[in-house]
C-alpha positions as CSV (number, residue, x, y, z in Angstrom):
1,X,62.3,-44.3,-15.2
2,X,58.8,-45.9,-15.2
3,X,56.5,-45.3,-18.2
4,X,54.2,-43.2,-16.1
5,X,56.9,-41.1,-14.1
6,X,57.2,-38.4,-16.7
7,X,53.6,-37.3,-16.8
8,X,53.1,-37.4,-13.1
9,X,56.3,-35.0,-12.6
10,X,55.0,-32.5,-15.1
11,X,51.5,-32.6,-13.7
12,X,52.7,-32.3,-10.2
13,X,54.9,-29.3,-11.2
14,X,52.0,-27.5,-12.7
15,X,49.9,-28.2,-9.8
16,X,52.7,-26.9,-7.4
17,X,52.7,-23.5,-9.3
18,X,48.9,-23.3,-9.4
19,X,48.7,-23.6,-13.1
20,X,46.0,-25.5,-15.3
21,X,46.9,-26.0,-18.9
22,X,44.9,-23.6,-21.2
23,X,43.9,-25.8,-24.0
24,X,42.5,-22.7,-25.9
25,X,46.2,-21.7,-26.2
26,X,47.0,-25.3,-27.5
27,X,48.7,-26.3,-24.3
28,X,49.2,-30.1,-24.4
29,X,52.6,-30.5,-22.9
30,X,54.8,-33.4,-24.0
31,X,55.7,-35.4,-21.1
32,X,57.2,-38.5,-22.4
33,X,61.1,-38.2,-21.9
34,X,61.8,-40.8,-24.8
35,X,59.8,-38.5,-27.2
36,X,61.9,-35.5,-26.1
37,X,65.0,-37.5,-26.7
38,X,63.8,-38.7,-30.2
39,X,63.0,-35.1,-31.2
40,X,66.6,-34.1,-30.6
41,X,68.0,-37.2,-32.4
42,X,65.6,-36.7,-35.3
43,X,66.5,-33.0,-35.6
44,X,70.2,-33.8,-35.3
45,X,70.9,-31.2,-32.7
46,X,74.5,-30.4,-32.2
47,X,76.4,-28.1,-29.8
48,X,76.9,-25.7,-32.8
49,X,73.2,-25.2,-33.3
50,X,71.0,-22.3,-32.5
51,X,67.5,-23.8,-31.8
52,X,64.2,-21.9,-32.1
53,X,61.5,-23.5,-29.8
54,X,58.0,-22.3,-30.0
55,X,55.6,-23.2,-27.2
56,X,58.1,-23.9,-24.3
57,X,55.6,-24.4,-21.7
58,X,57.0,-25.9,-18.6
59,X,60.4,-26.3,-20.3
60,X,60.6,-30.1,-20.6
61,X,61.8,-29.9,-24.2
62,X,63.6,-26.6,-23.6
63,X,65.9,-28.1,-21.0
64,X,67.0,-31.0,-23.2
65,X,67.6,-28.7,-25.9
66,X,69.7,-26.3,-23.8
67,X,71.8,-29.5,-22.8
68,X,72.6,-30.3,-26.6
69,X,72.6,-27.1,-28.4
70,X,74.8,-23.8,-28.3
71,X,71.8,-21.5,-28.0
72,X,68.1,-21.9,-27.4
73,X,65.5,-19.2,-28.4
74,X,62.4,-20.4,-26.3
75,X,59.2,-18.6,-27.3
76,X,56.3,-18.7,-24.8
77,X,53.0,-16.9,-24.9
78,X,51.8,-17.6,-21.5
79,X,53.7,-15.8,-18.8
80,X,52.3,-18.1,-16.1
81,X,55.1,-20.4,-17.4
82,X,57.7,-18.1,-16.2
83,X,58.7,-19.5,-12.9
84,X,58.7,-23.2,-14.2
85,X,60.5,-22.4,-17.4
86,X,63.1,-20.5,-15.5
87,X,63.6,-23.3,-13.0
88,X,63.8,-25.9,-15.8
89,X,66.6,-24.1,-17.7
90,X,68.5,-22.5,-14.7
91,X,72.3,-23.1,-15.2
92,X,71.9,-24.9,-18.5
93,X,73.7,-22.4,-20.8
94,X,72.6,-19.9,-23.4
95,X,68.6,-20.0,-23.2
96,X,67.0,-16.8,-24.3
97,X,63.4,-16.5,-23.5
98,X,61.1,-14.6,-25.7
99,X,57.4,-13.8,-24.5
100,X,54.8,-13.2,-27.0
101,X,52.9,-14.7,-29.9
102,X,55.5,-16.5,-32.3
103,X,53.3,-15.4,-35.2
104,X,53.7,-11.8,-34.2
105,X,57.3,-11.8,-33.0
106,X,60.3,-10.5,-35.2
107,X,61.8,-13.9,-35.7
108,X,64.1,-12.4,-38.2
109,X,65.7,-10.4,-35.6
110,X,66.8,-13.3,-33.6
111,X,70.4,-13.2,-32.9
112,X,72.1,-15.6,-33.3
113,X,69.9,-16.7,-36.2
114,X,68.3,-20.1,-35.6
115,X,69.7,-23.1,-37.5
116,X,66.9,-25.6,-36.3
117,X,63.3,-25.3,-35.3
118,X,62.4,-28.0,-32.6
119,X,59.0,-27.7,-30.9
120,X,55.9,-29.4,-29.7
121,X,53.9,-26.9,-31.7
122,X,50.4,-25.4,-30.8
123,X,48.3,-27.0,-33.5
124,X,46.6,-23.8,-34.5
125,X,49.9,-22.3,-35.8
126,X,51.8,-25.3,-36.9
127,X,51.3,-24.9,-40.7
128,X,51.7,-21.1,-41.0
129,X,54.7,-21.0,-38.7
130,X,56.6,-23.7,-40.4
131,X,55.7,-22.7,-43.9
132,X,56.6,-19.0,-43.1
133,X,59.9,-20.1,-41.5
134,X,61.2,-21.6,-44.8
135,X,61.5,-18.1,-46.2
136,X,61.6,-15.9,-43.1
137,X,64.5,-17.8,-41.4
138,X,66.8,-18.8,-44.3
139,X,69.5,-20.0,-41.9
140,X,67.2,-22.9,-40.8
141,X,68.7,-26.2,-42.0
142,X,66.1,-28.3,-40.4
143,X,62.8,-28.8,-38.5
144,X,61.5,-31.4,-36.0
145,X,58.1,-30.6,-34.7
146,X,55.2,-32.3,-32.9
147,X,52.0,-31.6,-34.8
148,X,48.4,-32.9,-35.4
149,X,48.6,-36.1,-37.4
150,X,46.3,-34.8,-40.1
151,X,48.6,-31.7,-40.6
152,X,51.6,-34.0,-41.0
153,X,49.6,-35.9,-43.6
154,X,49.0,-32.8,-45.5
155,X,52.6,-31.6,-45.4
156,X,53.9,-34.9,-46.8
157,X,51.1,-35.7,-49.1
158,X,52.0,-36.7,-52.8
159,X,50.5,-34.9,-55.7
160,X,47.1,-36.5,-56.6
161,X,46.1,-37.4,-53.2
162,X,43.2,-35.7,-51.3
163,X,45.5,-34.3,-48.7
164,X,47.7,-32.7,-51.2
165,X,47.3,-28.8,-51.1
166,X,49.1,-25.5,-50.8
167,X,51.1,-26.5,-47.5
168,X,52.3,-29.6,-49.2
169,X,53.6,-27.6,-52.2
170,X,55.1,-24.8,-50.2
171,X,57.0,-27.2,-47.7
172,X,58.1,-29.6,-50.4
173,X,59.7,-27.0,-52.6
174,X,62.2,-26.3,-50.0
175,X,62.3,-29.4,-47.6
176,X,62.3,-33.0,-47.6
177,X,60.9,-35.3,-44.9
178,X,63.7,-37.2,-43.0
179,X,61.5,-38.7,-40.2
180,X,58.0,-39.2,-39.4
181,X,56.3,-41.2,-36.2
182,X,52.7,-41.2,-35.4
183,X,52.2,-40.4,-31.7
184,X,49.4,-41.4,-29.4
185,X,47.4,-38.9,-27.2
186,X,48.8,-40.5,-23.9
187,X,52.1,-38.7,-24.1
188,X,50.7,-35.3,-23.5
189,X,49.2,-33.6,-20.5
190,X,46.3,-33.0,-20.8
191,X,45.6,-35.4,-23.7
192,X,44.4,-33.8,-26.9
193,X,41.3,-34.9,-28.7
194,X,43.4,-35.7,-31.9
195,X,46.4,-37.9,-32.6
196,X,49.8,-36.3,-33.3
197,X,52.9,-36.9,-35.3
198,X,56.5,-36.3,-34.9
199,X,57.9,-34.9,-38.3
200,X,61.6,-34.0,-39.2
201,X,62.3,-32.0,-42.3
202,X,65.6,-31.1,-43.9
203,X,66.2,-28.1,-46.0
204,X,66.9,-28.7,-49.6
205,X,66.6,-25.2,-51.1
206,X,65.3,-21.6,-50.3
207,X,61.8,-20.8,-49.3
208,X,59.4,-20.3,-52.0
209,X,59.5,-16.6,-53.1
210,X,56.3,-14.4,-52.9
211,X,55.0,-14.9,-56.5
212,X,55.2,-18.7,-56.2
213,X,53.6,-18.5,-52.8
214,X,50.8,-16.3,-54.4
215,X,50.5,-18.6,-57.4
216,X,50.2,-21.8,-55.2
217,X,47.5,-20.2,-53.1
218,X,45.4,-19.0,-56.0
219,X,45.8,-22.4,-57.6
220,X,44.3,-24.5,-54.7
221,X,41.5,-21.6,-53.9
222,X,39.1,-23.8,-56.0
223,X,40.8,-27.2,-56.2
224,X,37.9,-28.8,-58.0
225,X,38.3,-26.5,-61.1
226,X,40.9,-26.6,-63.6
227,X,44.2,-24.6,-63.3
228,X,43.2,-22.7,-66.4
229,X,40.1,-21.6,-64.9
230,X,41.3,-21.1,-61.2
231,X,44.4,-18.9,-62.3
232,X,42.2,-17.2,-65.1
233,X,39.9,-16.1,-62.3
234,X,42.9,-14.7,-60.5
235,X,43.9,-12.6,-63.4
236,X,46.0,-15.0,-65.7
237,X,45.5,-15.4,-69.4
238,X,43.8,-18.9,-69.7
239,X,45.5,-19.6,-73.1
240,X,48.8,-18.8,-71.6
241,X,48.2,-21.2,-68.6
242,X,47.1,-24.0,-71.0
243,X,50.2,-23.5,-73.2
244,X,52.4,-23.6,-70.2
245,X,50.6,-26.9,-69.0
246,X,51.3,-28.3,-72.4
247,X,55.0,-27.6,-72.1
248,X,55.0,-29.3,-68.8
249,X,53.4,-32.4,-70.3
250,X,50.0,-31.9,-68.7
251,X,46.5,-31.8,-70.2
252,X,44.7,-28.4,-70.4
253,X,42.2,-29.9,-68.0
254,X,44.8,-30.4,-65.1
255,X,43.9,-29.3,-61.8
256,X,46.4,-28.1,-58.9
257,X,46.5,-31.4,-57.3
258,X,47.9,-32.8,-60.6
259,X,51.0,-30.7,-60.4
260,X,54.2,-31.5,-58.5
261,X,55.8,-28.8,-56.5
262,X,58.5,-27.8,-59.0
263,X,55.9,-27.3,-61.7
264,X,54.3,-24.4,-59.7
265,X,57.6,-22.6,-59.6
266,X,57.8,-23.0,-63.3
267,X,54.1,-21.8,-63.8
268,X,55.0,-18.6,-61.8
269,X,58.0,-17.8,-63.8
270,X,56.5,-18.4,-67.3
271,X,53.3,-16.5,-66.4
272,X,55.3,-13.9,-64.7
273,X,53.0,-14.2,-61.7
274,X,53.2,-11.3,-59.1
275,X,52.5,-11.5,-55.5
């Protein structure tokens, strides 16, 4: 297939159904078949997997997932996509379409429970969806998602870097990155105004419990301040915070960005933080 063929086919299909992508809904459809295949390989999709796809759109990725996985839960908000999505997956196995906002759907009720999340995610929901899925969907063993490049930078950022923040901590507490590739704008229709990245994560442990999540968000609420002051403003005893930092081998002036993810779990436990 020539380099331009996938894009032309998708655009023609959209036009044939009288559909213009709605960028307000984050509709930038992946049209490069090589990247579709790469997403499946990086995710490690097998016939025994149950895959959750959010933002199915015209079904380019959905069809590929349907060929490789045992079951696909495809979530799509825009009901204009129904004819195209239905045609894309016709006769391809166990594909279950769920219409609605993924952030409001009862994902915990999906049956069978998803073991992988593979998606070209609408950028506006990428971080809350993936972070929440680490604790909402405990059966997930991995993620492979297309996101805004700056979002990928934040997810994978190490302690001490400007991009390191609450999303970095919450994701790194329960996952590790297994793959990342930066992606140009030309592989989408229509092209977004930002660059993207394909990121794969593997689960390393359970999602952060509510108390840890609450502490992490409080810690980064005023990242320029010391943790003792930031957590103190949220109700903690400042002396207790400093004592805990000392036991972690950190100075009393440490800020949130100075702590590795496991240290936040230790802080939450020792300070008896509540959600």
